[in-house]
C-alpha positions in Angstrom: 45.9 -21.1 43.8 46.0 -18.0 41.7 43.1 -19.1 39.6 40.7 -20.1 42.3 39.4 -16.6 43.0 38.4 -15.8 39.5 36.6 -19.1 39.3 34.5 -18.3 42.4 33.8 -14.9 41.0 32.5 -16.3 37.7 30.2 -18.6 39.6 28.8 -15.8 41.7 28.3 -13.7 38.6 26.5 -16.5 36.6 24.2 -17.6 39.5 21.7 -14.6 39.2 21.5 -15.1 35.4 20.8 -18.8 35.9 18.0 -18.0 38.3 16.5 -15.6 35.8 16.6 -18.2 33.1 15.2 -21.0 35.3 11.5 -20.3 34.6 12.1 -20.2 30.9 14.0 -23.5 31.1 11.1 -25.1 32.8 9.4 -25.3 29.4 6.4 -24.0 27.6 3.3 -26.0 26.8 2.7 -26.4 23.1 -1.1 -26.7 22.6 -2.6 -28.4 19.6 -4.8 -25.4 18.6 -4.0 -23.6 15.3 -5.4 -20.1 14.8 -7.7 -19.8 11.7 -9.5 -17.2 9.8 -13.2 -16.9 10.7 -15.4 -19.0 8.4 -18.6 -19.1 10.5 -20.6 -16.9 10.3 -19.5 -15.9 6.8 -18.0 -12.4 6.8 -17.8 -10.2 3.7 -14.6 -8.6 4.9 -12.7 -11.6 6.3 -9.6 -10.1 4.8 -9.0 -6.5 3.6 -5.9 -4.5 2.5 -4.9 -4.0 6.2 -7.0 -6.3 8.5 -8.1 -9.9 8.9 -10.5 -11.7 11.2 -9.6 -14.6 13.4 -11.6 -17.0 15.6 -11.2 -16.4 19.3 -9.3 -19.1 21.2 -12.3 -20.3 23.1 -11.6 -23.3 25.5 -7.9 -23.4 24.4 -6.3 -21.9 27.6 -8.8 -23.2 30.2 -6.0 -24.6 32.3 -4.2 -21.2 32.6 -6.7 -19.1 34.5 -4.0 -16.7 35.8 -2.4 -16.0 32.4 -2.6 -13.1 30.1 -3.2 -14.2 26.5 -1.5 -12.3 23.8 -1.7 -12.5 20.0 1.6 -12.6 18.2 1.6 -11.3 14.6 4.7 -12.3 12.7 6.1 -11.7 9.3 6.3 -14.8 7.1 8.5 -14.2 4.2 9.2 -10.7 3.0 8.6 -8.0 0.5 9.6 -5.2 2.8 11.9 -2.4 2.7 14.9 -2.4 5.1 13.7 1.1 6.2 10.4 -0.3 7.3 7.6 2.0 8.2 10.0 4.8 8.8 10.5 5.2 5.0 6.9 6.3 4.8 6.8 8.6 7.8 4.3 6.3 9.4 2.5 3.1 8.5 3.2 2.2 4.9 0.5 1.3 2.4 1.2 -1.8 0.2 2.3 0.4 -2.7 4.6 2.5 -0.6 6.9 -0.4 0.4 9.5 -1.2 -2.1 10.9 -4.8 -2.4 13.7 -5.7 0.0 16.9 -6.7 -1.7 17.3 -9.6 0.7 14.3 -11.3 2.4 13.9 -10.6 6.0 13.9 -13.7 8.3 10.6 -15.5 8.8 9.6 -14.3 12.2 7.8 -17.4 13.4 11.0 -19.3 13.4 13.0 -16.6 15.2 10.4 -15.1 17.7 11.5 -15.2 21.3 8.7 -16.2 23.6 10.5 -14.5 26.5 10.2 -11.1 24.8 8.1 -8.7 26.9 4.9 -7.2 25.5 5.2 -3.5 25.0 8.9 -3.5 24.8 11.0 -2.2 21.9 11.5 -5.6 20.5 7.7 -6.3 20.2 6.4 -2.8 19.4 3.8 -2.4 16.6 5.3 0.9 15.5 8.6 -0.7 14.5 6.9 -3.5 12.5 7.9 -5.1 10.1 11.5 -3.8 10.3 13.4 -3.9 12.6 10.7 -5.7 14.6 9.5 -8.8 12.7 6.8 -9.8 15.1 4.6 -7.7 17.5 2.3 -8.6 20.4 -1.2 -7.2 20.7 -4.8 -7.9 21.7 -4.0 -9.1 25.2 -6.9 -10.8 27.1 -7.7 -13.2 29.9 -10.0 -16.2 30.2 -12.8 -13.8 31.2 -12.7 -12.5 27.6 -12.7 -16.1 26.2 -15.3 -17.9 28.3 -15.7 -21.6 27.8 -18.2 -22.8 26.6 -19.2 -20.0 24.4 -22.4 -18.2 25.7 -25.2 -18.0 23.0 -25.0 -14.9 21.0 -21.4 -14.0 21.9 -19.2 -12.4 19.3 -16.3 -14.8 18.9 -14.0 -13.1 16.4 -10.9 -10.9 16.6 -10.2 -8.3 13.9 -6.5 -7.9 13.6 -5.4 -4.4 12.4 -8.6 -2.5 13.4 -7.1 0.4 15.4 -6.0 3.4 13.4 -5.8 6.0 16.2 -2.6 4.4 17.8 -0.7 3.3 14.7 1.9 6.0 15.1 1.6 6.5 18.9 4.8 5.1 20.4 3.2 5.3 23.8 1.0 2.4 22.8 3.5 -0.3 21.6 0.8 -3.0 21.8 -1.5 -1.2 19.4 -3.7 -3.4 17.1 -2.9 -1.2 14.2 -3.5 -1.6 10.5 -1.1 -4.1 8.9 1.4 -2.3 6.6 1.2 -4.6 3.6 -0.3 -7.7 2.1 2.1 -10.0 4.0 2.0 -13.0 4.2 1.7 -13.1 8.0 1.5 -15.9 10.6 -0.1 -15.6 14.0 -0.2 -17.5 17.3 -1.6 -17.1 20.8 0.9 -16.9 23.7 -0.1 -17.2 27.4 2.1 -15.4 30.0 1.9 -15.6 33.7 3.6 -12.4 34.7 6.5 -12.3 32.3 6.9 -16.1 32.1 5.5 -17.8 29.0 3.6 -20.9 30.0 1.6 -22.0 26.9 1.4 -21.3 23.2 -0.7 -22.4 20.2 0.7 -23.5 16.9 1.5 -20.9 14.2 -1.3 -20.3 11.7 -1.0 -20.9 8.0 0.3 -17.9 6.0 -2.3 -15.2 5.7 -2.1 -12.9 2.7 -4.2 -9.8 2.6 -6.2 -8.3 -0.2 -3.8 -6.1 -2.3 -5.3 -2.9 -3.6 -4.9 -2.4 -7.4 -3.3 0.7 -8.8 -5.7 2.5 -11.3 -3.0 2.2 -14.0 -3.1 -1.6 -13.6 -6.8 -1.9 -14.2 -7.5 -3.3 -17.7 -10.3 -2.0 -19.8 -10.4 -5.2 -21.8 -11.1 -7.5 -18.9 -14.8 -7.7 -19.6 -14.3 -8.4 -23.3 -14.9 -4.9 -24.6 -12.2 -3.1 -26.4 -11.5 0.6 -25.9 -12.7 1.4 -29.4 -16.0 -0.3 -28.7 -16.4 1.6 -25.5 -15.8 4.9 -27.4 -18.3 4.0 -30.1 -20.9 3.1 -27.5 -20.3 6.5 -25.8 -20.7 8.5 -29.0 -23.9 6.6 -30.0 -25.3 7.3 -26.6 -24.6 11.0 -26.9 -26.2 11.1 -30.4 -29.3 9.3 -29.1 -29.7 11.7 -26.3 -29.5 14.7 -28.8 -32.0 13.1 -31.1 -34.4 12.4 -28.1 -34.0 16.0 -27.0 -34.9 17.2 -30.5 -38.0 15.1 -30.7 -39.2 16.5 -27.4 -38.6 20.0 -28.5 -40.5 19.4 -31.8 -43.5 18.0 -29.9 -43.6 21.0 -27.6 -43.4 23.4 -30.6 -46.3 21.6 -32.4 -48.4 21.6 -29.3 -48.0 25.4 -28.7 -48.7 26.1 -32.4 -51.9 24.2 -32.4 -53.1 26.0 -29.3 -52.4 29.4 -30.7 -54.2 28.6 -34.0 -57.4 27.6 -32.3 -57.6 30.9 -30.5 -58.2 32.8 -33.8 -61.7 31.5 -34.2 -64.1 33.5 -32.1 -67.4 32.3 -31.0 -70.1 33.9 -33.3 -72.3 36.4 -31.6 -75.8 35.3 -30.9 -78.6 37.1 -32.8 -81.3 38.4 -30.6 -84.6 38.9 -32.2 -86.9 41.2 -30.3 -90.6 40.7 -30.6 -92.7 43.8 -30.5 -96.2 43.6 -29.3 -98.2 46.2 -31.2 -100.8 46.5 -28.5 -102.0 49.8 -29.8 -103.0 48.5 -33.1 -106.2 46.4 -33.3 -108.0 44.9 -36.2 -110.8 47.2 -37.0 -114.0 45.7 -37.9 -115.2 46.2 -41.3 -116.9 49.4 -41.8 -120.6 49.1 -41.9 -122.3 50.4 -44.8 
């Protein structure tokens, strides 16, 4: 009987762990909805260098009234540095992140649905390395009413919060995405800490990549650098010629005005008429 006690001890040790895993083992509902970028109404900034816009999951989680609905943003493929955002002293711009020598794992295949929002393993500030997926934009069915009331805004802009991007006290920050991606997203419903339902993963989302000024070609519009220089020189010469013509016109105008001022108006001649009232015609002397 020397081995009987350890066996009972192992059983007692494993029992609490099994109880903790029982809710997760119950299964999670996989819903047929797939998150998509917003197409209606048309948006001019559907994707930028650090954000993208999704449709809200209206009428998707209607059977889970007590659940909190989270957006999971995951890395799909990799161009990232192993140092992650720490290499930049904060969130990296697309041009600050050097290529990773070995691709990081695609997060949608490795994400753990039992990970707690706001924990170290899902914090935005550690994305994309060592955290390959973070949780943000938590909501309830109150935020996603079904059917949609007329006039409601039904989009989510991912990456719109800049104030909390480096604030580790806000690990669920909806901060700017640190590079062009690609990314995948899904919605996950939790009742307490237990995952109960999830959507499909989206298709890969690649953001707009800002171009370096050195990469902008001057020949893209069909004009060579020499032609641009000639056009610039001709424009300057035309401006000088135009200025000369204006100056000449002003000079001629002032000269004509000064010449006309040398002719003075002739003085009027006044002829005075004298009435010789003291002289009268004398009648002829009488003989």
